[in-house]
N, C-alpha and C positions, 0 to 999 in steps of 0.2 A: 194715908196721910194723916198725921195727928193734928189735933186742934192747936198744938204748940207751933205748928209750922207757920202760922201767921202771927206777926208781932201784935201784942195787945193793942197798941195804938193804931193798928191798921183796921181794927174791927169796924169803927164807924164808917170809914170809906168803903170797906168791903160790904158792909150791911147796906149802904146806899146803892151800891151796884146790884146787889141781890134784889132789893126792892124794885129797882128799875126793871129788871127782868120780869119779876112777878107781875108788874103792871102791863107788860107787853103781851102776856098770855091771853088769848081771846076767851070770851065767855064760852063755857061748855067744853073747854080743853084744859089739860093739866101738863105740868112738867114735874119730873122727880127732882129731889134735892140734888142728885148726881147730875141730872140734865142741866140744871142751873149752873153748877160748878163747871161743867164742860163748856157751856155757853160762854162763861166768864173767863175760861182758861186759867182759873185760879181757885185754890182751896179744894174742898171736897164736900161730900154730902153732909158731914157733921158741921162744917163751918156754915154751910147754907142753912141747915136746920137751926143752928144757934142764932144766926142773924134773923131768921124768920121768927123764932120764939121771942127774941128780945125786942125787935123793931117792926115786925110784920103786921101789926094791928091795923094800920092805915091803908094797907094794900089788899088786893084779893088773895089773902093767905091760903084760902082753900084750894087754890089752883097750883100750889106747890106741895107735893105729897110724896109719900113713900113709894118705892117702885112696885110694891105688891098691891097698891090701890086701896089699902086699908085706911079708913077714915081716921083723922087725927084724934088720938085718945084725949078725952075730956072735952072735945069740941065736935063730937060726931053729929049730934042733932043739928047744930048750927051749920056745919059743913053740908050736911044732907039737904037742908033747906036751900042753900045756895046752888048745889048741884042740880036739884030738881027745877029750880027757877031758871037756870041757865041751859037746861037740857043736856047736861053732862051725861054721857053714856055710863050706865051703872050695871053691875052684875048682881043679881039677887043672891042673898046669902043662903047657904044650905041650912038645913035644920040643925046641924051640929055646930054651926058658927055661933060664937059667943055673941049674945045680944041680938042675933038675927039681923044685923045691919048689913046692907049691901056694901059692895066695894066699887070703886071706880073701875070701869072696864078699860084697862090700860091700853089694850090693842086699838081701841076705837077713840079714846079720849086723849092719848098722849100727843102733845104738840112738839114738833121738832124745830120750831122757829122759822119754818119755811114759808109761812103765809103771813099776810099782813095782819095787824091787830083786829081788823074787822072780819077776819076769817076767809078772805078771798086770796086766791093765789096770784 
């Protein structure tokens, strides 16, 4: 799905919906850009990423990430602080990994929306 699939005037409403989902994600858990789009049944990963980039500063932006668990470029250290403070499961980087930064352990950290915001089922 291309970014052109949403009308330009729909972005603020769509962004608000994206931010609402980001606020639901419990501490220590994450959703991918694609997960958020599926949750909303609208848009795609690129639209979610754009909404987060433009409007996500006031919500827990570090909880919406790429599907490979790589930390947000340019915000790696800030995100890592949040992940460590929240107990988000991480995978240590191999020696060959650029910058030796860990990744989010997607198998353990990914949230499917099936639990309450406080983490209880």
